[in-house]
N, C-alpha and C positions, 0 to 999 in steps of 0.2 A: 884154294876153293874152285871148284868147276861149276859154272852156271850154264844151265841148258834151258832154252826157251824155244819152243816150237812157234814159228811166226808165219808159215804159210804152208798150204798143202792143197794139191789138186789131183784129180784123177785124170789120166790121159791114156790113150792107147797108142802103142808104137806101131811100126810097119807089120809086125807079126800079129797084131790084134791082141797081144798079150796085155792084160790089164796092168798098168804101172801106177804106183802111188809116188808122186814126186813131193819132196818136202824139203824145206830149208830150215836151219836152226842156228841160232847164235850160240856161240860157246867160247869158253876161256880155256887157254892151255897154259896158265900160269904155273900149273904143277910141274911143268917141264923146266922152270927156272927162268930167271931174268936174262941170263946170257943166251939161252936158246931162243926165247922170244925176240930179243933184240936182234940177234944174228938172223933169224928168219924174216923179220920186218925189213931189215936193211937188204938182204939178198932179193927178196921179192920186189921190193920197190925198185932197186937198181935194175933188175932183169926186165921189169916192165918199161921203165924209163929208157933203157937202152934197146928196147925192141926185141929182146931175146925170148920174151914170153909175150903172148898175145893177151891183151886185156879186154874185158867185156863189161858192159853196163849192167847186165842181168845175170842171174844164175843159170840161165839156159845155155850160155856160151855158144850162141849160134852166129854164123857169119854176119847176120843182119844187126846184131847188137854188139859187134866188135868195135872198139875204139879205132879210129883212123890214126895213122902215125902222127899227123899234125894235131890231133886232139890229145895225145898222150901228154904232151908238155903242159897242157891246161890242168892236168891232175895235180900238179905240184903247187897250185895256188888257188885260193878262192878270193874273188873280188867282190867287194860289197860297196855299193854307191850309198853315201850318207849325206846329210845336210847338218851343219852345226853352226851355232851362233858364236863366233870367236870373241865377241864383246858382250858380256852379260848386261851392260847398260843399254845396249841396242839389240834386243832379242829379235827384231824383225829383219835384221841383216843377217842372211844365211849364206853360207859358203858351201858349195858342192865339192865333195872329195870322194875318192875312191880309196878304201882300205883293202890292203892285200894281206891275206894270212898265207904265209908260205908253209907248205907241208914239212913236218919233222916226223921222224919215226916215233918220236915220243907221243905224237898225236893219236897213234894207234891204240885203241881201247879194247880190241878183241877181234873175233874172227866169226865168220859164218861158213857153214858147209851146206851144200845142196846134195840131196841123195835121192837115188831111184830105188824104189822098192818093187819087187815082183811078188805078187801074192797069187798063189795057186791053192784055192781052197779045196779042190778035189784031192790033190796030193798032200794037203796040210803042210805046205812049204812056203817059207818067206825067204826071199833073197835080197840082199841090199848091196848098193854100190855108191860110193862117193864119187861125184863127177865134177864138182866145181868148189872152189875155195875163195873166200872173200876177205879182204882186209878191211876191218871196220875202223872208222876214225870219228873223232868228235872234235871239230875245230872250235876255237874260241875267237870270235871276231868282235872287237871293241867291247870286250867284257861280257859278251853274250855267248853262251854255250849253244852251239848249233846242235840239233839232235844227231845222235849217233847214226851213221849210214855207211854202206859199203863204198869204199873209195874205188874199188874195181873188183871184178871177179876173174879168176884164172882157172884153167884146167887143173884139177887136182893132182893129176899125174905130173904136170910140170913143176908143181911145189915140191913133190917128192924128189925130183931130179936135182933140185937145188941143194938137198940135204945129203948128209952122209948116210950111209946104210943104217947106222945106229939111230941117227936122229929121225929118219924116215920111220923106223920101227917104233920108236917112242911116240911119235905123233899119231901113228895108226892105233897104238894101244889106247892113248888118251881118248881118241875119237871113238873107239869101240867101246870103252868104258862109259862114255857119256851116253851112248845109246841106251845102256841098261838103266842108267839114272833117269833118262827120259821115259822109258817104258815103265819103270817102277813108280814114277810119279803119278801115273794114272791108276 
Protein backbone atom coordinates (compact mmCIF):
# COMPACT_ATOMS: atom_id res chain seq x y z
CA UNK A 1 0.00 0.00 0.00
CA UNK A 2 1.32 3.45 -0.88
CA UNK A 3 0.15 6.34 1.24
CA UNK A 4 0.57 9.89 0.04
CA UNK A 5 -0.25 12.90 2.17
CA UNK A 6 0.46 16.48 1.14
CA UNK A 7 1.67 18.29 4.22
CA UNK A 8 3.19 21.57 3.18
CA UNK A 9 3.19 23.88 0.25
CA UNK A 10 4.29 27.42 -0.46
CA UNK A 11 4.95 29.68 -3.43
CA UNK A 12 8.42 31.12 -3.91
CA UNK A 13 10.28 32.81 -6.70
CA UNK A 14 13.81 31.76 -7.57
CA UNK A 15 16.62 33.88 -9.04
CA UNK A 16 15.07 33.78 -12.53
CA UNK A 17 11.77 35.11 -11.11
CA UNK A 18 10.09 31.96 -12.40
CA UNK A 19 7.18 30.99 -10.20
CA UNK A 20 7.93 27.80 -8.22
CA UNK A 21 5.56 25.69 -6.19
CA UNK A 22 7.42 23.88 -3.42
CA UNK A 23 5.74 20.94 -1.80
CA UNK A 24 6.66 18.13 0.53
CA UNK A 25 4.75 14.92 1.08
CA UNK A 26 5.01 11.77 3.13
CA UNK A 27 5.12 8.51 1.28
CA UNK A 28 5.61 4.81 1.75
CA UNK A 29 7.83 2.72 -0.48
CA UNK A 30 6.80 -0.62 1.00
CA UNK A 31 5.79 -1.80 -2.46
CA UNK A 32 9.52 -2.13 -3.16
CA UNK A 33 9.74 -4.83 -0.52
CA UNK A 34 11.13 -5.27 2.97
CA UNK A 35 14.67 -6.03 1.80
CA UNK A 36 14.82 -2.88 -0.34
CA UNK A 37 13.60 -0.57 2.43
CA UNK A 38 15.81 -2.22 5.06
CA UNK A 39 18.87 -1.85 2.83
CA UNK A 40 17.99 1.77 1.99
CA UNK A 41 17.45 2.62 5.67
CA UNK A 42 20.78 1.14 6.70
CA UNK A 43 22.76 2.68 3.82
CA UNK A 44 21.27 6.13 4.34
CA UNK A 45 21.74 6.15 8.09
CA UNK A 46 25.33 4.86 7.85
CA UNK A 47 26.23 7.37 5.12
CA UNK A 48 24.91 10.25 7.23
CA UNK A 49 26.57 9.02 10.45
CA UNK A 50 29.89 8.52 8.62
CA UNK A 51 29.68 12.01 7.11
CA UNK A 52 29.55 10.74 3.53
CA UNK A 53 26.21 12.48 2.96
CA UNK A 54 25.29 15.86 4.40
CA UNK A 55 22.21 15.83 6.61
CA UNK A 56 19.82 18.75 7.00
CA UNK A 57 17.17 19.74 9.52
CA UNK A 58 14.65 20.86 6.90
CA UNK A 59 13.63 20.02 3.37
CA UNK A 60 15.22 23.19 1.94
CA UNK A 61 18.69 21.56 2.29
CA UNK A 62 20.48 24.90 2.52
CA UNK A 63 23.84 25.39 4.27
CA UNK A 64 22.13 27.23 7.14
CA UNK A 65 20.03 24.18 8.05
CA UNK A 66 22.81 21.60 7.68
CA UNK A 67 23.71 19.54 10.75
CA UNK A 68 27.23 20.21 12.01
CA UNK A 69 29.48 17.13 12.25
CA UNK A 70 29.27 17.15 16.05
CA UNK A 71 25.46 17.24 15.87
CA UNK A 72 25.24 14.15 13.67
CA UNK A 73 25.97 11.78 16.57
CA UNK A 74 23.03 13.26 18.47
CA UNK A 75 20.73 11.91 15.74
CA UNK A 76 21.37 8.42 17.05
CA UNK A 77 19.62 8.94 20.39
CA UNK A 78 16.77 10.83 21.99
CA UNK A 79 17.15 11.75 25.61
CA UNK A 80 14.12 12.35 27.80
CA UNK A 81 14.36 13.59 31.39
CA UNK A 82 11.71 12.12 33.66
CA UNK A 83 10.85 11.86 37.33
CA UNK A 84 9.51 8.71 38.89
CA UNK A 85 8.58 7.45 42.33
CA UNK A 86 10.56 4.24 42.95
CA UNK A 87 8.55 3.45 46.08
CA UNK A 88 4.77 3.50 45.65
CA UNK A 89 4.37 3.77 49.45
CA UNK A 90 6.25 7.08 49.34
CA UNK A 91 5.02 8.88 46.18
CA UNK A 92 6.47 12.23 47.28
CA UNK A 93 10.00 10.88 46.91
CA UNK A 94 10.88 11.40 43.24
CA UNK A 95 14.00 10.42 41.39
CA UNK A 96 15.26 12.32 38.33
CA UNK A 97 16.58 10.18 35.52
CA UNK A 98 17.29 10.36 31.81
CA UNK A 99 15.91 7.77 29.43
CA UNK A 100 17.73 7.24 26.16
CA UNK A 101 16.10 5.87 23.05
CA UNK A 102 18.82 4.59 20.72
CA UNK A 103 17.98 4.78 17.05
CA UNK A 104 17.42 1.54 15.17
CA UNK A 105 16.64 1.20 11.49
CA UNK A 106 13.41 -0.51 12.58
CA UNK A 107 12.24 2.86 13.96
CA UNK A 108 11.91 4.18 10.41
CA UNK A 109 8.23 4.36 9.54
CA UNK A 110 8.33 6.09 6.18
CA UNK A 111 9.84 8.76 4.04
CA UNK A 112 9.13 12.27 2.87
CA UNK A 113 10.13 13.91 -0.36
CA UNK A 114 10.27 17.58 -1.23
CA UNK A 115 9.58 18.67 -4.77
CA UNK A 116 9.96 21.85 -6.82
CA UNK A 117 7.28 22.51 -9.38
CA UNK A 118 7.59 25.04 -12.21
CA UNK A 119 4.26 26.18 -13.50
CA UNK A 120 4.06 28.07 -16.79
CA UNK A 121 0.39 28.88 -17.46
CA UNK A 122 1.22 30.66 -20.74
CA UNK A 123 2.83 27.53 -22.20
CA UNK A 124 0.46 25.23 -20.30
CA UNK A 125 3.46 23.34 -18.85
CA UNK A 126 4.23 21.87 -15.45
CA UNK A 127 7.71 20.61 -14.60
CA UNK A 128 8.62 18.82 -11.39
CA UNK A 129 11.88 17.93 -9.68
CA UNK A 130 12.54 16.01 -6.47
CA UNK A 131 15.26 17.77 -4.51
CA UNK A 132 15.28 16.34 -0.99
CA UNK A 133 14.45 13.09 0.77
CA UNK A 134 13.78 12.47 4.46
CA UNK A 135 13.82 9.42 6.66
CA UNK A 136 10.81 9.56 9.01
CA UNK A 137 10.91 7.81 12.34
CA UNK A 138 8.60 7.36 15.30
CA UNK A 139 10.50 6.64 18.50
CA UNK A 140 8.92 5.13 21.58
CA UNK A 141 10.19 6.52 24.90
CA UNK A 142 9.02 4.95 28.15
CA UNK A 143 6.05 3.44 26.35
CA UNK A 144 4.98 6.75 24.81
CA UNK A 145 5.00 7.01 21.04
CA UNK A 146 6.53 10.28 19.94
CA UNK A 147 4.85 11.72 16.81
CA UNK A 148 6.39 10.76 13.49
CA UNK A 149 8.97 13.24 12.27
CA UNK A 150 11.89 13.54 9.88
CA UNK A 151 15.10 12.25 11.43
CA UNK A 152 17.04 14.14 8.77
CA UNK A 153 16.74 15.39 5.19
CA UNK A 154 19.31 14.64 2.48
CA UNK A 155 19.83 15.65 -1.13
CA UNK A 156 17.71 13.29 -3.26
CA UNK A 157 20.55 12.77 -5.75
CA UNK A 158 22.76 11.50 -2.91
CA UNK A 159 20.11 8.88 -2.09
CA UNK A 160 20.16 7.67 -5.69
CA UNK A 161 23.97 7.32 -5.57
CA UNK A 162 23.65 4.88 -2.65
CA UNK A 163 21.45 2.56 -4.71
CA UNK A 164 22.18 0.29 -7.63
CA UNK A 165 20.96 1.55 -11.01
CA UNK A 166 18.00 -0.85 -10.87
CA UNK A 167 17.06 0.16 -7.31
CA UNK A 168 17.29 3.86 -8.21
CA UNK A 169 14.96 3.32 -11.18
CA UNK A 170 12.47 1.42 -8.99
CA UNK A 171 12.48 4.22 -6.39
CA UNK A 172 11.94 6.85 -9.10
CA UNK A 173 9.04 4.81 -10.52
CA UNK A 174 7.31 4.54 -7.13
CA UNK A 175 7.72 8.27 -6.49
CA UNK A 176 6.40 9.04 -9.99
CA UNK A 177 3.39 6.78 -9.49
CA UNK A 178 2.57 8.38 -6.13
CA UNK A 179 2.36 11.73 -7.89
CA UNK A 180 -0.60 10.44 -9.93
CA UNK A 181 -2.24 9.09 -6.79
CA UNK A 182 -1.80 12.50 -5.19
CA UNK A 183 -3.28 14.33 -8.17
CA UNK A 184 -6.15 11.89 -8.66
CA UNK A 185 -7.12 12.26 -4.98
CA UNK A 186 -8.10 15.85 -5.73
